[in-house]
DRENLOFI-535237 format. One record per residue (C-alpha): residue in one letter; x, y, z. Coordinates in Angstrom, 1 decimal, always signed. Example, Ala and Ser with C-alpha at 12.3 -4.5 7.8 and 13.67 -1.06 7.14 Angstrom:
2
+----+--------+--------+--------+
: aa :      X :      Y :      Z :
+----+--------+--------+--------+
:  a :  +12.3 :   -4.5 :   +7.8 :
:  s :  +13.7 :   -1.1 :   +7.1 :
+----+--------+--------+--------+
//
This chain:
298
+----+--------+--------+--------+
: aa :      X :      Y :      Z :
+----+--------+--------+--------+
:  m :  +37.2 :  -11.6 :  -24.0 :
:  i :  +34.8 :  -11.1 :  -26.9 :
:  a :  +32.5 :  -14.0 :  -27.5 :
:  e :  +32.9 :  -15.7 :  -30.8 :
:  k :  +30.0 :  -15.1 :  -33.2 :
:  k :  +28.0 :  -18.3 :  -33.7 :
:  s :  +27.6 :  -19.7 :  -37.2 :
:  y :  +24.4 :  -21.4 :  -38.3 :
:  d :  +25.2 :  -23.7 :  -41.2 :
:  f :  +21.5 :  -24.5 :  -41.8 :
:  l :  +20.8 :  -20.8 :  -42.6 :
:  k :  +20.8 :  -20.2 :  -46.4 :
:  i :  +20.0 :  -16.5 :  -46.1 :
:  d :  +21.5 :  -13.9 :  -48.5 :
:  n :  +19.3 :  -11.0 :  -47.4 :
:  d :  +21.5 :   -9.2 :  -44.8 :
:  i :  +18.6 :   -7.8 :  -42.8 :
:  f :  +16.7 :  -11.1 :  -42.6 :
:  r :  +19.9 :  -12.9 :  -41.7 :
:  k :  +20.8 :  -10.5 :  -38.8 :
:  i :  +17.3 :  -10.7 :  -37.4 :
:  i :  +17.2 :  -14.5 :  -37.5 :
:  e :  +20.7 :  -14.9 :  -36.1 :
:  e :  +19.8 :  -12.7 :  -33.1 :
:  l :  +16.7 :  -14.8 :  -32.5 :
:  l :  +18.6 :  -18.1 :  -32.8 :
:  d :  +21.3 :  -16.8 :  -30.4 :
:  v :  +18.5 :  -16.7 :  -27.8 :
:  y :  +16.6 :  -19.8 :  -28.8 :
:  l :  +19.5 :  -22.2 :  -29.1 :
:  e :  +20.5 :  -21.6 :  -25.5 :
:  y :  +17.4 :  -23.7 :  -24.6 :
:  i :  +17.4 :  -26.4 :  -27.3 :
:  p :  +19.7 :  -28.7 :  -29.2 :
:  y :  +21.1 :  -27.8 :  -32.5 :
:  p :  +18.4 :  -28.3 :  -35.3 :
:  v :  +19.1 :  -31.0 :  -37.8 :
:  n :  +17.6 :  -31.9 :  -41.2 :
:  a :  +16.1 :  -28.4 :  -41.5 :
:  m :  +16.9 :  -25.1 :  -43.2 :
:  i :  +15.9 :  -21.5 :  -43.4 :
:  s :  +16.3 :  -19.9 :  -46.8 :
:  d :  +15.4 :  -17.0 :  -49.0 :
:  q :  +15.7 :  -18.7 :  -52.4 :
:  d :  +13.9 :  -17.0 :  -55.3 :
:  d :  +12.0 :  -20.2 :  -56.2 :
:  i :   +9.8 :  -21.8 :  -53.6 :
:  k :  +11.3 :  -25.1 :  -52.6 :
:  k :   +8.4 :  -27.6 :  -51.9 :
:  s :  +10.3 :  -30.5 :  -50.5 :
:  g :  +11.9 :  -31.3 :  -47.1 :
:  t :  +11.3 :  -29.4 :  -43.9 :
:  h :  +12.3 :  -25.7 :  -44.0 :
:  l :  +11.3 :  -22.1 :  -43.6 :
:  q :  +11.4 :  -20.0 :  -46.7 :
:  i :  +11.4 :  -16.2 :  -46.5 :
:  l :  +10.7 :  -14.5 :  -49.8 :
:  e :  +10.6 :  -10.7 :  -50.3 :
:  g :   +7.3 :   -9.6 :  -51.6 :
:  k :   +5.7 :  -13.0 :  -51.3 :
:  g :   +5.8 :  -14.0 :  -47.7 :
:  i :   +7.1 :  -16.6 :  -45.2 :
:  f :   +6.4 :  -20.2 :  -46.0 :
:  g :   +6.9 :  -23.2 :  -43.7 :
:  f :   +7.1 :  -26.7 :  -45.1 :
:  i :   +7.1 :  -30.1 :  -43.3 :
:  e :   +8.2 :  -32.9 :  -45.5 :
:  g :   +7.2 :  -31.0 :  -48.5 :
:  e :   +3.7 :  -30.0 :  -47.3 :
:  m :   +3.1 :  -26.3 :  -46.6 :
:  k :   +1.9 :  -25.9 :  -43.0 :
:  f :   +2.6 :  -22.2 :  -42.3 :
:  f :   +2.3 :  -19.0 :  -44.2 :
:  l :   +2.7 :  -15.3 :  -43.4 :
:  e :   +2.1 :  -12.7 :  -46.0 :
:  d :   +4.3 :   -9.9 :  -44.7 :
:  t :   +8.1 :  -10.4 :  -44.6 :
:  i :   +9.1 :   -6.8 :  -43.7 :
:  n :   +7.5 :   -6.9 :  -40.2 :
:  n :  +10.1 :   -8.2 :  -37.7 :
:  k :   +7.3 :   -9.6 :  -35.6 :
:  n :   +6.3 :  -11.9 :  -38.4 :
:  i :   +9.9 :  -13.1 :  -38.9 :
:  f :  +10.0 :  -13.9 :  -35.2 :
:  l :   +6.7 :  -15.9 :  -35.6 :
:  g :   +8.2 :  -17.7 :  -38.6 :
:  v :  +11.4 :  -18.7 :  -36.8 :
:  n :   +9.4 :  -19.8 :  -33.8 :
:  w :   +7.2 :  -22.0 :  -36.0 :
:  f :  +10.3 :  -23.4 :  -37.7 :
:  l :  +12.0 :  -24.3 :  -34.5 :
:  e :   +8.9 :  -25.9 :  -33.0 :
:  h :   +8.0 :  -28.0 :  -36.0 :
:  h :  +11.3 :  -29.0 :  -37.8 :
:  i :  +11.8 :  -32.8 :  -37.9 :
:  n :  +14.1 :  -34.1 :  -35.2 :
:  a :  +13.0 :  -37.4 :  -33.5 :
:  n :  +15.6 :  -37.0 :  -30.7 :
:  f :  +13.7 :  -34.4 :  -28.6 :
:  d :  +10.4 :  -32.5 :  -28.3 :
:  f :  +11.3 :  -28.8 :  -28.7 :
:  c :   +9.7 :  -26.1 :  -26.5 :
:  s :  +10.6 :  -22.5 :  -27.2 :
:  p :  +11.2 :  -20.2 :  -24.1 :
:  y :   +7.9 :  -18.6 :  -24.8 :
:  s :   +6.1 :  -21.9 :  -25.0 :
:  m :   +7.9 :  -23.2 :  -21.9 :
:  r :   +6.9 :  -20.1 :  -20.0 :
:  r :   +3.3 :  -20.5 :  -21.1 :
:  r :   +3.2 :  -24.2 :  -20.2 :
:  i :   +4.7 :  -23.6 :  -16.7 :
:  i :   +2.2 :  -20.9 :  -16.0 :
:  s :   -0.7 :  -23.0 :  -17.2 :
:  v :   +0.4 :  -25.7 :  -14.6 :
:  l :   +1.0 :  -23.4 :  -11.7 :
:  e :   -2.1 :  -21.2 :  -11.9 :
:  p :   -4.6 :  -24.1 :  -11.5 :
:  l :   -2.6 :  -25.3 :   -8.5 :
:  i :   -2.9 :  -21.8 :   -6.9 :
:  v :   -6.7 :  -21.9 :   -7.4 :
:  l :   -6.9 :  -25.4 :   -6.0 :
:  m :   -5.2 :  -24.5 :   -2.7 :
:  e :   -7.2 :  -21.3 :   -2.2 :
:  v :  -10.6 :  -21.0 :   -0.7 :
:  e :  -13.2 :  -19.9 :   -3.2 :
:  d :  -15.7 :  -17.1 :   -2.6 :
:  s :  -19.5 :  -17.3 :   -3.1 :
:  k :  -19.0 :  -16.7 :   -6.8 :
:  g :  -16.4 :  -19.4 :   -7.1 :
:  y :  -13.3 :  -17.2 :   -7.3 :
:  s :  -10.1 :  -17.6 :   -5.3 :
:  h :   -8.0 :  -14.9 :   -3.8 :
:  s :   -5.4 :  -14.9 :   -6.6 :
:  q :   -8.1 :  -14.8 :   -9.3 :
:  r :   -9.7 :  -11.8 :   -7.6 :
:  v :   -6.3 :  -10.1 :   -7.3 :
:  a :   -5.4 :  -10.7 :  -10.9 :
:  n :   -8.8 :   -9.4 :  -12.1 :
:  l :   -8.5 :   -6.2 :  -10.0 :
:  f :   -4.8 :   -5.7 :  -11.0 :
:  d :   -5.9 :   -5.8 :  -14.7 :
:  q :   -8.7 :   -3.3 :  -14.1 :
:  f :   -6.7 :   -0.8 :  -12.0 :
:  s :   -3.6 :   -1.0 :  -14.2 :
:  k :   -5.8 :   +0.0 :  -17.1 :
:  e :   -7.0 :   +3.0 :  -15.1 :
:  l :   -3.3 :   +3.9 :  -14.5 :
:  g :   -2.6 :   +3.8 :  -18.2 :
:  a :   -1.0 :   +0.4 :  -18.7 :
:  a :   -0.9 :   -1.0 :  -22.2 :
:  k :   -2.9 :   -4.2 :  -23.0 :
:  q :   +0.4 :   -6.2 :  -23.4 :
:  e :   +1.4 :   -5.1 :  -19.8 :
:  r :   -2.0 :   -5.9 :  -18.4 :
:  n :   -1.9 :   -9.4 :  -19.9 :
:  l :   +1.3 :   -9.9 :  -17.8 :
:  f :   -0.2 :   -8.4 :  -14.7 :
:  i :   -3.0 :  -11.0 :  -14.8 :
:  h :   -0.3 :  -13.7 :  -14.5 :
:  y :   +1.7 :  -11.7 :  -11.9 :
:  g :   -1.5 :  -11.5 :   -9.8 :
:  m :   -2.3 :  -15.2 :  -10.3 :
:  l :   +1.2 :  -16.3 :   -9.1 :
:  h :   +2.0 :  -13.7 :   -6.5 :
:  d :   +1.2 :  -16.3 :   -3.7 :
:  v :   +2.9 :  -19.2 :   -5.4 :
:  g :   +5.1 :  -19.7 :   -2.4 :
:  r :   +2.1 :  -20.8 :   -0.3 :
:  i :   +2.2 :  -24.1 :   -2.2 :
:  g :   +5.6 :  -25.0 :   -0.6 :
:  v :   +4.7 :  -23.5 :   +2.7 :
:  e :   +1.5 :  -25.5 :   +3.1 :
:  q :   +3.5 :  -28.7 :   +2.3 :
:  l :   +6.0 :  -27.8 :   +5.0 :
:  m :   +3.3 :  -27.1 :   +7.5 :
:  l :   +2.1 :  -30.7 :   +7.1 :
:  y :   +5.4 :  -32.0 :   +8.5 :
:  s :   +7.0 :  -29.3 :  +10.6 :
:  p :   +5.2 :  -27.9 :  +13.7 :
:  t :   +8.1 :  -25.5 :  +14.3 :
:  r :   +7.7 :  -24.1 :  +10.8 :
:  l :   +4.0 :  -23.9 :  +11.2 :
:  r :   +4.4 :  -21.8 :  +14.4 :
:  t :   +6.8 :  -19.5 :  +12.6 :
:  f :   +4.4 :  -19.1 :   +9.7 :
:  e :   +1.5 :  -18.3 :  +12.0 :
:  e :   +3.5 :  -15.6 :  +13.8 :
:  t :   +5.0 :  -13.8 :  +10.8 :
:  g :   +3.2 :  -14.9 :   +7.6 :
:  q :   +6.5 :  -14.2 :   +5.8 :
:  d :   +7.5 :  -17.6 :   +4.5 :
:  h :   +5.5 :  -17.6 :   +1.3 :
:  t :   +7.2 :  -14.5 :   -0.2 :
:  i :  +10.7 :  -16.0 :   +0.3 :
:  t :   +9.7 :  -19.6 :   -0.6 :
:  g :   +7.9 :  -18.3 :   -3.7 :
:  s :  +10.7 :  -16.0 :   -4.9 :
:  v :  +13.4 :  -18.7 :   -4.5 :
:  y :  +11.2 :  -21.2 :   -6.4 :
:  i :  +10.3 :  -18.8 :   -9.2 :
:  s :  +14.0 :  -17.7 :   -9.6 :
:  t :  +14.9 :  -21.2 :  -10.5 :
:  l :  +12.7 :  -21.0 :  -13.5 :
:  e :  +14.7 :  -18.6 :  -15.8 :
:  v :  +11.7 :  -18.0 :  -18.1 :
:  l :   +9.7 :  -16.6 :  -15.1 :
:  n :  +12.3 :  -14.3 :  -13.7 :
:  d :  +10.2 :  -11.2 :  -14.3 :
:  f :   +7.7 :  -12.7 :  -11.7 :
:  v :  +10.2 :  -12.5 :   -8.9 :
:  p :   +9.6 :   -8.9 :   -7.7 :
:  f :   +5.8 :   -9.5 :   -7.5 :
:  v :   +6.2 :  -12.8 :   -5.7 :
:  r :   +8.7 :  -11.5 :   -3.2 :
:  g :   +7.6 :   -7.9 :   -2.8 :
:  h :   +3.8 :   -7.8 :   -2.5 :
:  h :   +4.1 :   -7.5 :   +1.4 :
:  e :   +6.7 :   -4.7 :   +1.4 :
:  r :   +5.4 :   -1.5 :   +3.0 :
:  y :   +6.0 :   +2.1 :   +1.8 :
:  d :   +7.4 :   +3.0 :   +5.2 :
:  g :  +10.0 :   +0.2 :   +5.0 :
:  k :   +8.5 :   -1.9 :   +7.7 :
:  g :   +7.3 :   -4.7 :   +5.4 :
:  f :   +8.8 :   -8.0 :   +4.6 :
:  p :  +10.9 :   -9.8 :   +3.5 :
:  d :  +13.5 :   -7.2 :   +2.6 :
:  g :  +12.3 :   -4.0 :   +4.3 :
:  l :  +12.2 :   -2.1 :   +1.0 :
:  k :  +11.0 :   +1.5 :   +1.4 :
:  g :   +9.2 :   +4.0 :   -0.9 :
:  e :  +10.4 :   +3.8 :   -4.5 :
:  e :  +12.8 :   +1.0 :   -3.7 :
:  i :   +9.7 :   -1.1 :   -4.2 :
:  p :   +9.0 :   -1.3 :   -8.0 :
:  y :   +6.0 :   +0.8 :   -9.1 :
:  w :   +3.7 :   -2.1 :  -10.2 :
:  v :   +4.6 :   -4.1 :   -7.1 :
:  r :   +3.4 :   -1.1 :   -5.1 :
:  v :   +0.2 :   -1.3 :   -7.1 :
:  l :   -0.1 :   -5.1 :   -6.4 :
:  a :   +0.5 :   -4.5 :   -2.7 :
:  i :   -2.6 :   -2.3 :   -2.4 :
:  i :   -4.8 :   -4.8 :   -4.3 :
:  n :   -3.5 :   -7.8 :   -2.4 :
:  w :   -4.2 :   -6.1 :   +0.9 :
:  f :   -7.6 :   -4.9 :   -0.2 :
:  d :   -8.8 :   -8.4 :   -1.2 :
:  n :   -7.4 :   -9.9 :   +2.0 :
:  a :   -9.2 :   -7.3 :   +4.1 :
:  l :  -12.5 :   -8.1 :   +2.4 :
:  n :  -12.2 :  -11.9 :   +2.5 :
:  t :   -9.8 :  -13.1 :   +5.3 :
:  v :   -9.2 :  -12.6 :   +9.0 :
:  d :   -5.5 :  -11.7 :   +8.7 :
:  s :   -5.5 :   -8.2 :   +7.3 :
:  e :   -2.6 :   -6.1 :   +8.5 :
:  f :   -4.7 :   -3.4 :  +10.1 :
:  s :   -7.0 :   -5.5 :  +12.3 :
:  i :   -8.3 :   -9.0 :  +12.9 :
:  g :  -11.5 :   -9.6 :  +11.1 :
:  v :  -13.1 :   -9.2 :   +7.7 :
:  m :  -13.8 :   -5.7 :   +6.6 :
:  s :  -16.6 :   -4.2 :   +4.5 :
:  p :  -15.5 :   -2.5 :   +1.3 :
:  s :  -16.1 :   +1.0 :   +2.8 :
:  e :  -14.0 :   +0.1 :   +5.9 :
:  a :  -11.2 :   -1.2 :   +3.8 :
:  l :  -11.2 :   +1.8 :   +1.6 :
:  e :  -11.3 :   +4.1 :   +4.6 :
:  n :   -8.2 :   +2.4 :   +6.0 :
:  i :   -6.4 :   +2.7 :   +2.7 :
:  a :   -7.3 :   +6.4 :   +2.4 :
:  n :   -6.1 :   +7.1 :   +6.0 :
:  d :   -2.9 :   +5.1 :   +5.6 :
:  k :   -0.8 :   +8.2 :   +5.2 :
:  g :   +2.1 :   +6.4 :   +3.5 :
:  k :   +2.6 :   +3.7 :   +6.1 :
:  l :   +1.7 :   +0.6 :   +4.1 :
:  f :   +1.0 :   +2.1 :   +0.7 :
:  d :   +2.3 :   +4.6 :   -1.8 :
:  p :   +0.0 :   +7.6 :   -0.9 :
:  d :   -0.5 :   +8.7 :   -4.5 :
:  l :   -1.4 :   +5.2 :   -5.6 :
:  a :   -3.6 :   +4.7 :   -2.6 :
:  a :   -5.6 :   +7.8 :   -3.3 :
:  k :   -6.0 :   +6.7 :   -7.0 :
:  f :   -7.1 :   +3.2 :   -5.9 :
:  v :   -9.7 :   +4.6 :   -3.5 :
:  s :  -11.1 :   +6.9 :   -6.2 :
:  f :  -11.1 :   +4.1 :   -8.7 :
:  v :  -13.0 :   +1.6 :   -6.6 :
:  q :  -15.5 :   +4.3 :   -5.5 :
:  s :  -16.1 :   +5.6 :   -9.0 :
:  r :  -17.3 :   +2.3 :  -10.6 :
:  p :  -18.5 :   -1.2 :   -9.9 :
:  l :  -15.7 :   -3.7 :  -10.1 :
:  e :  -16.0 :   -5.9 :  -13.3 :
+----+--------+--------+--------+
//
């Protein structure tokens, strides 16, 4: 059955291109928020300076008015990105006393801004004041740049690195009340990948985090956890994160997967170089060793 096309009565758009772009955006946005009231998006020839609305004028720009006062302006109306920004502004600022609107992007940003400090709070800091996840996020950013990742991707990788151990929040709470669960966690260390991925999967706007939260302890030989993924079954950037996560653990904790005890950087790199495809993608492992040896970490 073909879904019926939605109709937006508050749109007063004659320009077919603008209308198509805005309707596609609204199809996504309005899955998360109530229907806007007392507001309008238009492309009238004359600028309307009353009410609350977004006005898109070819050759002039995108204007946003709240109760007659201009609060928003973008000069370019051809750029789809600017139309997106304009619609985002309109939906976040139109007058509706019944609810406080938060776009999917804003919701995502706010959730991340709450979770990341919790991660830092629960982790032991190093001598410079950084936690495990902060160090992993920083190194993920640096190494992904070396591998050719674009700036936009790298911005995401920082957050993936920060939240890869988010499941430890729930596990540590369980450990307070469940001796049996504590013994299981001590023996396997696996709970946090499952707990974290289940939790993150309930937050639709963070679904892209799930592979990193769940898969950063998978092994290239298929003997990792929790799903026993092997080789390229593990997503490429998750394979990258797995190396970085292990490397930081080896330098700072007593639970590395090769031996019990904290390693020096040279010892950890030697283990990665000699791994021969057991824990790590051999091509990425070689590149990581070369990367760390060739420059001081920022």
